[in-house]
C-alpha positions in Angstrom: 75.5 122.3 79.1 78.3 124.1 77.4 81.7 122.6 76.7 84.5 123.2 79.3 86.3 126.4 78.5 83.4 128.5 77.3 81.8 129.4 80.6 83.3 127.0 83.2 86.9 127.0 84.4 88.4 123.5 84.5 89.2 122.0 87.8 92.6 120.8 86.7 94.9 122.1 84.0 98.1 120.6 82.7 100.8 123.4 82.6 103.7 121.4 81.4 104.3 118.2 79.7 101.9 115.6 78.1 100.4 113.2 80.7 98.9 110.0 79.5 95.2 109.1 80.2 96.3 106.9 83.0 98.4 109.6 84.7 95.5 112.0 84.5 93.2 109.4 85.9 95.6 108.7 88.8 95.8 112.4 89.6 92.0 112.8 89.4 91.6 109.9 91.8 94.1 111.4 94.3 92.6 114.8 94.2 89.0 113.4 94.6 90.2 111.3 97.5 91.7 114.2 99.3 88.6 116.4 98.7 86.4 113.7 100.3 88.3 113.6 103.5 86.4 115.2 106.4 88.5 118.3 107.5 87.2 118.1 111.1 88.3 114.5 111.5 91.7 113.7 113.0 94.5 112.4 110.9 94.7 109.3 113.1 97.8 110.5 115.0 96.1 110.5 118.4 99.0 109.2 120.4 100.3 110.6 123.7 103.5 111.7 122.0 101.7 114.0 119.6 99.4 115.5 122.3 100.4 119.1 122.7 98.7 119.3 126.0 101.5 117.3 127.7 103.7 120.4 127.1 101.5 122.5 129.3 103.0 122.5 132.8 100.7 121.9 135.9 100.8 124.8 138.2 103.2 124.8 141.1 102.0 125.8 144.5 104.2 127.5 147.1 104.7 125.7 150.3 106.9 123.1 152.1 108.5 120.8 149.7 107.4 122.9 146.7 111.0 123.2 145.4 111.2 119.3 145.4 108.0 118.9 143.6 109.1 121.3 140.9 111.7 118.9 139.5 110.0 115.6 140.1 108.3 114.0 137.2 104.5 113.6 137.2 
């Protein structure tokens, strides 16, 4: 294997400042944790309040009492 910089691009690069070894280790831990999260999995926010489907209105059918049903909560 060749040293980093000859043929491989580094995954992270410090652009400004001089972080300590501990700060770099914390950054790598956070980036690795984010990369290991399954993108198809929900973020855990599965409440009724966050459900966008509740914004879709049920169809209204014409007929007797339809005007009354159009304003009543479901």
